[in-house]
C-alpha positions as CSV (number, residue, x, y, z in Angstrom):
1,X,0.0,0.0,0.0
2,X,1.3,3.5,-0.9
3,X,0.6,6.9,0.4
4,X,1.7,10.5,-0.3
5,X,5.0,11.9,0.8
6,X,4.8,15.5,1.8
7,X,7.2,18.3,2.5
8,X,6.9,21.0,5.1
9,X,4.9,23.1,2.7
10,X,2.2,20.4,2.5
11,X,3.1,19.7,-1.1
12,X,3.3,16.1,-2.5
13,X,6.8,15.2,-3.5
14,X,6.5,11.5,-4.0
15,X,5.0,8.2,-2.8
16,X,6.0,6.0,0.1
17,X,5.3,2.3,0.6
18,X,3.6,1.7,4.0
19,X,5.0,-1.3,6.1
20,X,2.8,-4.4,5.6
21,X,3.2,-5.3,9.3
22,X,1.2,-2.1,10.2
23,X,-1.1,-1.5,7.3
24,X,-2.1,-4.9,5.8
25,X,-4.7,-6.2,8.3
26,X,-8.4,-6.4,7.7
27,X,-10.0,-4.3,10.6
28,X,-12.6,-5.9,12.8
29,X,-15.1,-3.1,13.6
30,X,-16.5,-4.9,16.7
31,X,-13.0,-5.4,18.2
32,X,-12.0,-1.8,17.5
33,X,-15.2,-0.6,19.2
34,X,-14.3,-2.7,22.2
35,X,-10.9,-1.1,22.5
36,X,-12.3,2.4,22.0
37,X,-14.6,1.8,24.9
38,X,-11.6,0.8,27.0
39,X,-9.7,4.0,26.2
40,X,-12.8,6.2,26.8
41,X,-13.6,4.4,30.1
42,X,-10.1,5.0,31.3
43,X,-10.4,8.7,30.5
44,X,-13.5,8.9,32.7
45,X,-12.5,10.6,35.9
46,X,-15.4,9.2,38.0
47,X,-15.5,12.2,40.4
48,X,-19.2,13.0,40.2
49,X,-20.5,13.2,43.7
50,X,-23.8,14.2,45.4
51,X,-24.6,14.6,49.1
52,X,-26.9,12.2,50.9
53,X,-29.2,13.4,53.7
54,X,-26.5,12.7,56.3
55,X,-24.1,15.0,54.5
56,X,-26.4,18.0,53.9
57,X,-26.1,20.7,56.5
58,X,-29.1,21.4,58.8
59,X,-32.1,19.2,59.5
60,X,-31.3,18.5,63.1
61,X,-34.7,19.6,64.4
62,X,-37.9,17.7,63.8
63,X,-40.0,20.2,61.6
64,X,-43.3,19.5,63.6
65,X,-44.6,17.1,66.1
66,X,-45.3,13.5,65.0
67,X,-49.1,13.6,65.5
68,X,-52.0,16.0,65.5
69,X,-51.0,18.5,62.8
70,X,-52.8,16.8,59.9
71,X,-49.6,16.8,57.9
72,X,-47.4,13.9,56.9
73,X,-44.8,12.7,59.3
74,X,-41.5,14.4,58.9
75,X,-38.3,13.8,60.9
76,X,-35.9,16.1,59.0
77,X,-35.9,19.0,56.6
78,X,-33.0,17.4,54.7
79,X,-35.0,14.3,53.6
80,X,-34.6,13.6,49.8
81,X,-38.2,14.5,49.3
82,X,-37.7,18.0,50.7
83,X,-36.4,21.0,48.8
84,X,-32.7,21.5,49.6
85,X,-32.6,18.0,51.0
86,X,-30.1,15.2,50.2
87,X,-30.0,13.3,47.0
88,X,-31.3,9.7,47.0
89,X,-29.2,7.2,44.9
90,X,-27.1,10.0,43.4
91,X,-23.6,9.4,41.9
92,X,-20.7,8.8,44.1
93,X,-16.9,8.8,43.2
94,X,-15.9,5.5,41.6
95,X,-13.4,4.1,39.2
96,X,-14.5,3.3,35.6
97,X,-11.1,1.7,34.8
98,X,-11.0,-1.3,32.5
99,X,-8.3,-3.8,31.7
100,X,-7.1,-5.2,28.3
101,X,-4.0,-7.2,27.6
102,X,-1.1,-5.4,25.9
103,X,-1.3,-7.9,23.0
104,X,-4.9,-6.8,22.4
105,X,-4.0,-3.1,22.5
106,X,-1.2,-3.6,20.0
107,X,-3.4,-5.6,17.7
108,X,-6.0,-2.8,17.9
109,X,-3.4,-0.2,16.9
110,X,-2.5,-2.2,13.8
111,X,-6.1,-2.7,12.8
112,X,-6.8,1.0,13.4
113,X,-3.9,2.0,11.3
114,X,-5.0,-0.3,8.5
115,X,-8.5,1.2,8.6
116,X,-7.2,4.7,8.5
117,X,-4.8,3.9,5.6
118,X,-7.7,2.4,3.7
119,X,-9.6,5.7,4.2
120,X,-6.6,7.7,2.8
121,X,-6.0,9.3,6.2
122,X,-2.3,8.3,6.6
123,X,0.4,10.5,5.2
124,X,4.2,10.6,5.5
125,X,6.3,13.8,5.8
126,X,10.0,14.1,5.0
127,X,10.8,15.7,8.4
128,X,9.5,18.1,10.9
129,X,12.7,20.1,11.4
130,X,12.0,23.9,11.4
131,X,14.7,26.5,11.3
132,X,12.7,28.9,13.5
133,X,10.0,28.1,16.1
134,X,7.4,30.3,14.4
135,X,3.8,29.4,13.7
136,X,4.0,31.2,10.4
137,X,6.4,28.5,9.3
138,X,3.6,26.0,9.4
139,X,0.9,28.1,7.7
140,X,1.6,26.4,4.3
141,X,1.5,22.9,5.8
142,X,-1.7,23.7,7.7
143,X,-3.4,25.0,4.5
144,X,-2.0,22.0,2.4
145,X,-3.5,19.4,4.8
146,X,-6.8,21.3,4.8
147,X,-8.4,19.3,7.6
148,X,-9.0,19.4,11.3
149,X,-7.3,17.3,14.1
150,X,-4.0,16.3,12.4
151,X,-1.8,14.1,14.5
152,X,1.9,14.2,13.8
153,X,3.7,11.0,14.8
154,X,7.5,11.2,15.2
155,X,10.3,9.2,16.7
156,X,11.6,12.2,18.5
157,X,10.1,15.7,18.8
158,X,11.7,18.7,17.2
159,X,11.6,21.5,19.7
160,X,11.0,24.2,17.1
161,X,8.1,22.3,15.6
162,X,6.5,21.8,19.1
163,X,6.7,25.5,19.8
164,X,5.4,26.5,16.4
165,X,2.5,24.0,16.4
166,X,1.2,24.8,19.8
167,X,-0.7,27.8,18.5
168,X,-2.5,25.8,15.8
169,X,-5.5,24.1,17.4
170,X,-5.8,21.5,14.7
171,X,-2.2,20.2,15.2
172,X,-1.3,17.6,17.8
173,X,1.8,15.3,18.1
174,X,2.9,12.2,19.8
175,X,5.9,9.9,19.8
176,X,5.6,6.7,17.8
177,X,6.2,4.7,21.0
178,X,3.1,6.3,22.6
179,X,0.7,6.0,19.7
180,X,-2.5,4.0,20.4
181,X,-5.6,2.9,18.6
182,X,-7.7,5.7,20.2
183,X,-5.5,8.5,18.9
184,X,-5.3,6.8,15.5
185,X,-9.1,6.7,15.2
186,X,-10.0,10.1,16.7
187,X,-7.8,12.3,14.4
188,X,-8.8,13.2,10.9
189,X,-5.3,12.6,9.5
190,X,-2.2,10.9,10.7
191,X,1.1,12.3,9.5
192,X,4.1,10.1,10.1
193,X,7.8,11.0,9.8
194,X,9.8,8.4,7.9
195,X,11.8,7.6,11.0
196,X,8.6,7.2,13.1
197,X,7.1,4.8,10.6
198,X,10.3,2.7,10.7
199,X,10.5,2.8,14.5
200,X,6.9,1.7,14.9
201,X,7.2,-1.1,12.4
202,X,10.4,-2.4,14.1
203,X,8.7,-2.3,17.6
204,X,5.8,-4.4,16.3
205,X,8.1,-6.9,14.7
206,X,10.1,-7.2,17.9
207,X,6.9,-7.8,19.9
208,X,5.9,-10.6,17.6
């Protein structure tokens, strides 16, 4: 499978063969969905919290006597059925964390990359080395890609590129060693450096 080779101006300067070990697998949509749920669940902070009747301030005095008033019995003004009362069966802090084996996560990354390559969302760039850390240096590249949420994958981050790209909301970056299936699927385009593509392919071969 081939894809476009770009320069820092976003212009196509050639074609690149994508490694078969990363881009030749038939994606299983159900499996990818399972892994996406894993990543999203682990991003869930689980800090939602409500106060029960025992945690709401006030309510120490019985509102009225038990009998003889004609009204329903009430022992506290902080009962869940009262205004400003506690919350009954409300959310409490808890962990949403899930577990998947490393082998499954690596398989999901390969399937996600294969799916994105089939959609034409995987590109390769010659290098990300900028002479100056200026956002204007990336204007041509930004215009050439013409899409939102571009993820640049590199084997090592160039400091000038990182500084120049931080003012462009559509640009993100990660190291090849940290790339996962969730990031591969959520971004509109994946732009690899040649070195990152080789490093990722080598790591997958070693794992096998």
